[in-house]
Each structure stands twice: as structure tokens, then as C-alpha cells.
N, C-alpha and C positions, 0 to 999 in steps of 0.2 A: 546499473544494468539497463542499457537502452534497448530500443527495438532491435531484434536480431533475426537473421535468416535462419530458418530451421532446415533440417534435412541432413543427409550424409555429409560428413566433413565439417559441419557447422560447429559441432561440439562433441566432446567425448563423454562417455559414461563416467560419473563421479566415482573415483576409487581412492582418493587420498583422505587424510584425516580431516576433522572439522567439517564433515559432510561435503568435502570438496572445496570449501571456502578458503581463500587466501586474502586476509585483510590487508596485508602490506602491498600485495600485488594490485589489489583493487584501488587502494589510495594512490599508488604510483601511476596506474593507468589513467585515472581521472585527472591527476595533476597535469597531464600532458594534453588533455582535451580542450579545444577552443571553447570559450564561453559564448557559444552561439546556439541557436535552435538546432542547427544541423549537428553540432557537437553533442547536445543533450539527447538527440534522437538517433545517434549512431549513423548519421548520413541519410536519414529519412525525414528531413524537415517537411517534405511535401505532405506528409500524412497528419501534420499537427491539427489542421482544421477538422478533419474527420475524427481524430482522437477527442478533441474538445467537444464536438457535437455529441458523440456517444457518451462521454462522461457527463455532459450537462443533462441529458435525458435521464441517465441513471440517478444522478444527484437529485434532480427534481422529484423523481419518484420517492426517493428516501425522505426528502423533506416534507412530503405530503403526510407522512406518518400513518398511512392506512394500515401499516403492519403492526402498529402499536396501540394497545388499549389505553395506555396512560398519556398519550399525546404525541405530537410530532416534535422533531428536533427544532430548537431555536436556530436563528440565523445570526447569532451574536458573534461567535469567534470560531475560526477554523485553523487547523494546523496542517501545513504542507510539508510532508516528510520526504527527504531526498529531493529538496526543492530545486536544486541546480541554480539557474539564473532567474527562476521565477516564472517559467512558462505557464504552469498550471495555476499558480497564484494570479497571474495577470489575466488570463483568458477564461478561467473558470471560477476560482474561489472568490476573487474580488467582486464578481458579479452577483454573488449570492450571500455574502457575509459582510457584516459591518467591520470586522477586524480579522486580519489574517496574520498568523505567525509562520515563520519559515525555519526549518532545520535542515542543514546541509553540512557535510564534513569538509568540503573543499572551500577554503576561505576566499579564493579568487572568484568563485561563482557567486558567493554572497556579495562580495564587493561589486561585481559587475551588475548584480541585480538592482542596485540603486539607480544606475543609469537606465537599465532596461525597463524597469517598472515606472520610472519617472516620478515626479512629485505626487505621491499618493498618500492620502491620510489613512488608508486602510491597512497598510503593512505596519505592524507594531514591532515585534521582536524578531531578530535574526539570530538563531542559535547555530554556532559552528561546532558540530559534533557528529560523530557516526551514530547511527541508530542503536547499535549494540551498547552504547554508553549513555544514551539520552533518556531522560525521565521527564515526561510531560508533567506540568503542574497539576495537582490533584483537582478533579472536578472542574476543569477549566475550559474544555472545548466541547462545542456542539457537534462538530464533525472533525475527525482526524482522517486526512487523505494521504495515502501512501501509494506511490506509483513508480514502477520500474526501478526499484531500489532494493526490495527484500531478498532478491537473489544474491545479495552480497552478505547476508547474515546466515551463520550456521543455524541448524534447526533449533538447538537449545537456546541460542541468543534470540532467535525469532520468536519462540514461544514466550520468553521473558519479556521481550519488547511488546508483544501483544498484551500481556498481562499489565504492563505499565500503562499502555494506551487505554485499557479498560478503566483503570483507576483515574486516568486523565479526562474521561468523558463526563459531561454533565448528565443530569437525569434526561432520559430519552435520547442521549447522544449516540452517534453511529461512527464506527470505524469502517472506512471504505478502502479496499485494496484493489489495485489494478496491476496485473502482472502477466508476463509471458508464461505460457504453460507448454509442456511437452505433449505431443499427441499419443505418447505411449505411457507405460508405467515407469519409465526410466528417468532418473535424475541426470541431466546432462551438464557437464562442466565446460566452462569457457576458459581455455588456457591463457587467453589474452588479458582478461580483466579479473580472473580469480573468482568469478561468480558462478552460480548454477541456475538452471531453469528446472523447475519442479513440475511434476504432473499434478493435475487438478486434484486427484485423490489425496496426494500427500499434503497439499495446501489445506484441504479440508480437515485432514487429521490433525495438523498443527493448530488450526483454529480451535478444534475441540479440546486439544490438550491445554490450551490457554483459557478454557471455559468461556469461549465465545460462541454465540448462537448465530448461525447463518440465516439471514433474513431473506436474501435474494442473491442470485448470481446470474450473470448474463455475459455472453460472448460479444466482444466488440466486432462490429460488422464492417465490411468494405475495405479492410486492409489488404495489401498485396498478398497474394497466395503464398509467396516464398517465405513469409515471416512466420514466426511461431504464433500459434493462436493466443490471443490476448483476452483475458477474462476479468470481469469486475465482480467483486464480492462486497455485499453490505453485511455488517456484523454488529451485534450488540453484546454487552456482557451478560453472561448467564445469571439468572436470579433464582431464588428459592422456589418460585412458582414453576420453573422449568423442570424441576425434579419431582416426580410423583412421591407423595408422602407414604409413610408406612402403611396407613390404613388402606390406601388405594391399591398398593401392591399386594396386600393380603386379600383384598376383595377379588382380585383377578387371579389369585392363586400363585403369585410370584414369590410370596413369603409365607412361611408356616405360621399358623395361628399360635 
């Protein structure tokens, strides 16, 4: 799901099953897309530097770890989800991490990524898989980055994917999501690629269903006004300390003695 124009006629409210998602249509759509930056960004290659600038600032804030009492994320290994030909890997993740893995369902994009990224020692594994079927190695990643791809997953598959990502994070690890959002409360379906664009509130609800804690969210700035708003979300797995214990609930009168 690349950058998309918002507004009347751009997409229709989701009405079909699987939350409006069509996996076969999505795979067929991307199989016909050129393995170029313009292809990856839906014809908006010119915004790539702005996108990377906004992502880099957000990632640097996450890596400082000021949000965590137990320490900041390490910079050992990152995972690029929906990696395409490796634009985010090349211009963002390689600059901050010692090793980067990529997961992408279209084999031709992964094949092209070898030439696009060039001879780099930082890219290790290239997984050819849709995210609805992908399971990150347990406690393996410091940061999992997912951008402009989650609109291709049904709600239930998205929650399950988030849960697998949580298990794939190392201690103090962070899941970062960057996605188009609708300006209303409506989920909008794209009949061209079988994806949906979700409102901010629904995304946050799905994070909560996956037992993820929102650390910070921020809107990407300076994108063309005709595009959907793009938001970044930093998330960590929920821990026992995030839930008030029984004694605390009794103390504030939320449980009977």
C-alpha cells in the first residue's frame, strides 16, 4: 500500500469480508509494479527524501530510550517489513543498525534489492513472505519497522502479526509503524490493490488488542496536501507493570475488598 491520494473518489468505504482486504488482488497488483522508487511510492518518488527525514528524526527519538526506565533499544539488528526493493533499508535502517533483515512478499522486489542496495555487509536475511504468514525469530530484533504495508492485512491478521512482532523484539525493543490514515472514522478500501486505509483510532485499537503500548505517535509533515495523512507510531510490548495490581485497584475503590 503506497502513498495514496485522499478525498472523494480516491477510495470507497470498506464493505466486503475480511475487513475489505483482498490478498490475491494485492499480490497481483504488486506483481505488475515496476521495481523502482516511483513504483514503491505509487508515483510519488519525489517525497522520498522528506519521508526519510521524518522517519530518521522519529527513529532517533526512539533509540534515545528516554521513554524507557530499563534502557534504550540497541542498534544491533532491525527488520524492514514490506521492504520492497529496500528503500527504507538503504536510506534509513542501514544508517542506524549493524544488521538489517528484509521481508517482502514479491520475489522480484527482493531480487532487485541486491542491485539497488549494492554490495553491503549490513543486509543479512531476505525473507520472501506476506506479513500475514511471517513470524520473526524470537527475541531477535531491536527495532521492527513496518511502513505502508499493513493496509494489506485484515484486522485479525494484523493483530496476530503485531503479537508475533512483540515476541520477535529483544529487551527494550520497539515496533515502529508508519501508515496512511483516514481523516474520518471510516475505513476506506482501494479497489485497485485490495488494501484499506484505517483511521487513527482503529489502528490504536488494534495495537491495544495486540497488547502493545503506544510510546509516541507523530504525523509526518510537509507531504502534499492531497495525500492521506501519514502517521508514525512507536510501540512496545505490554508488561506486567503496565497493569495495576489488585491491591492498587482496591485502594482506589475499583475492586471490592
